[in-house]
N, C-alpha and C positions, 0 to 999 in steps of 0.2 A: 844102367843109368848111374849117374853120379850126383852128389849133393850139389845143388845150385847155390851160388853165392847171392845173397840178398843185400841190398843197400840198407842203411839204417832206417830210412823211411819205409821201405818195404817190410822190414822186420816189425816196425811199430804198428803196422796195420794188423798184425797178429797178436798184439798185446792187449787188445780190448775185447770185451764180449757184450753182446746185446742181451739185456736182462728183461725177462717178462715175469711179472708177478700177477698171480690170480688173487684178487681181493675177496673179502668175505661176502660181498654182494654178487660175486661172479664176474665182475668186470675185470679187465686186464690193463695193467699199467706197464709202461716200459721205462727203462733207464739204461745207463751205461756203467760198466764195471771194467776194471783192468786187472791183469794178473800180476801178483806181487809175491815174492818169496822172502821168507824169514830164515836166516841161517843160524843154526845152533851147532857149531863144530862141523861134523860131517853130516849132520841131519839138516835137511831143508824142508820147509813146510810151505805149500802153495795156497794162496787165498785169492779170492776175487774181492777187490776193494770197490766199495760204492758208498752212497749216502744212506744214512739211517732212514730218511724219509722215502727212499725208493722202496724199501721193504716194509715200511710201516703199514700195518693192517693186512699184510699178505698171509694167505694160507698155504701158498706154494710158490716156489722160485724155480724158474726155468731158463736155461741158456743152451747155446750150441757151440761146439768146438770143432774146428777144422781138423781132419785126420791127416796123418803123415804116411808116406809110403815107406818101403824098406830102406830107402836111402835118406829118409828124414826130410823129404821134400813135401810141400803142402799138396794135398789132394783137394783142390778148391771146391769140387762139387760133392765131396764126401764129408758129411758132418755127423757128429754124435750129439744127440739131444739129451741133456741131463736135467732132471727135475728133482727137487727135494721139498719136503714139508717138515723135515726134522730140524727145526730151527734151534732147538736146545743143543743139538749135536754140532750143527754146522755154522751157527751165527755167533759172531763176537762183536759186541758193541764197544765203541770208544768209551772209556770210563768217565769222560767229561760230558755231561748231558748237553752242553752247549756246542760241542764239536760234532758236526753232522757227518760222521764217518762210521763205517762198520766193515767187517770182514765176513766173507762166506768161505768156509773151508772147502778145498778141492779134493780132500782125501777120498771121499766117496766117489766123486766124479772120476778121478784117475783110476781108482780100483775097479770100477765098473767097465771102463774102457779096456783096461788090461785083461779083465775076465773075458771080454769079447775079442781079444786079440788085436785091439786097435791101439795106435800110438797117437797121442795128441800133438798137433803142430801149434805150439804156442811160443811166444817170446815174452819172457817174464821181465819184470822190473824188480829192483832191489835197492837197498839203502845206499849202494855205491853211486847211484844216480841222483841222490838228494844233495842239494847244495850244502857245502860244509859251513859250519858256523862262521859268521863274519865274512863270507865270500862276497866280493863286491860286484855289483851290477850297475849298469848305466841307468839313467832316469827313464829311458824308453827302450824297451827290448821287444824284438819280434817274438811272438808266441805261436805255437801250433796246438790245436785242440782236436782230439780224436773222440768220436762218439756216434750217437744215433739220434740226431735231432728229429723230433716228431716221430720217432721210432723207425726212421728211414735207414736202410742199409742195402748193400748189394746182396740180396738174399740167395742168389744163385752161387756166388763165390764166397759168401759169408764174410764180407769185408765192410768196414765202417766208412763213415763220412769224415773227411778231414777238412778242418777250417783253420784259417789263420787270422791273426789280429796283432794287437800290441798291448803291452802293459799300460794300464791307465793310472796306476799309482806305482810308487817306487818299491821295487822288490826288497830293498834293504830297510824298509820301514813297515811297521805293523799298522795296517789301515784302521783308523779309529781305535787304536789300542788293542785290536784283535790280531791273532796270528794268521792273517790272511792278506790278500791283495786284490786289486780289481783289474780286470782285463776289458779292453775295448774289442768286443766280438759279439756276434749274434748268438744268443743262447736261448734255445727253444726247448719245449717239453721233450723229454727223452735224453737231454744232454746231461742231466744230473749224474754226477759220478765220473764225468769225463776227465781224463788226465790232461794237464796243461804242461806243455814241454817248451823248452828253449832248444832249438836245433840249428846249429851252424855246421853243416857237413863239410864245407870246403874252406873254412877259415872265418875270421871275424875281426872286428876292430875292438881293441880293449879301451878302457876308460882313459888311458893316456894318449889315445890317438894312434897307437901302433897298429899296423895291419898284420895280423897273425895268419900267415898263408899256409894252407894244407893241414892245419891242426884243427880237427873237429871239436866242437863244443856241444855237449848234450847234457841236459839237466831235466829231471822231473821236478817241475816247479810247484805243482799243487793239484788240487782236485776241485772242480767246479761244484758249487752246491746251491747258489742262490743268485738273484739279480734284482735290481730296483725297477719298480714300475712308476709311471707317472700318470696322473689323472688330468682330465680336461681343466680342472681347477688349479692345476700346478702342484698338487700334493704328491710327494714322493714316498712310496712305501717299499719295503724289502720283502720279497717273497721267494720261498724255495722254488727252484726250477721245477715246474710241474712234471709229473710222470704220465699224465693223461691229457689228451686234447678235450677239454671241457669248455662249454661256453663261459665267457667272462664278460663283464660289462664293457661296452665299447669305449667307455671313457678311460679305461685302463690300458696303457700301452707300454710294452717293454722298451727299455732305453738302449738296447744293444750293449749293455754292460753286464759283466758277470763277476760274482764274488767267489774267490778261490781260497780254499784252506791251504796253508803252506804245507808242503810235503813232509817236513820234519815231524809233523804230528803223527805220521805213521809209526814213528819210533815208539810212541806211547803204548803200542799194542804188544811189544816184545815180551814183557813180563807176563802179561795175561795169556798170550799164546803159549808160552813155555809151560805155565802152570796148568793149562787146560789140556794140552796135547802131548806133553812130554813127562808129566808127573807119574803116569802109570807104568 
């Protein structure tokens, strides 16, 4: 066999993981994470990025990774299940309490797979995909979100659910003064932590009206964490995207809008990661 070439979209289907957390009362919540690397010279460290509220109250964290064959092709029906309860070792919280982001280290996961002679098939993201400072976007951009709404996924092939929408606020502005933006897309429980991408595989129109043919554009725009709800009385409240399907008052309805933390906030973890995992 030879290594198969995957399109960008196919590769991105292997950049996310479905998260299951066992809570203190024994119930299970689900969320989305994606694989992100931090580079320190020749050293790279892999993490699962998700929201703080996804792991809040958890006593254990579980996910599954697709295995690769000897040619590094995905073995869709062969998965490695990893679980950890060592949050002091594996969990890194964003230093700002108002930024709903955290990292889960993959050092233990990769080590256990290697010990069993297994190779993970993952497609990582990194800072090279974060928009550069002052990069200009149009007022409305198409977006793609990958995750596990309502905990749904192709469990036989270990593949996520892909959804599309548009930006609902301008990417070059901070929505209500926060380093985030809003998307027009259906955001359900289990979608917390979903990466939001701008993907133009075959070209795009720039802000000057020029048609850029054959030049792909790919950006990690941000991470979904919350969305507004409306009540029968017209009151609008903001709520973290739930991690469980629990009964809510019928008068509260999601507005099919999502609040997204801008991806450059992932850069805030670099110094913390270096101090925790490279200092010894």
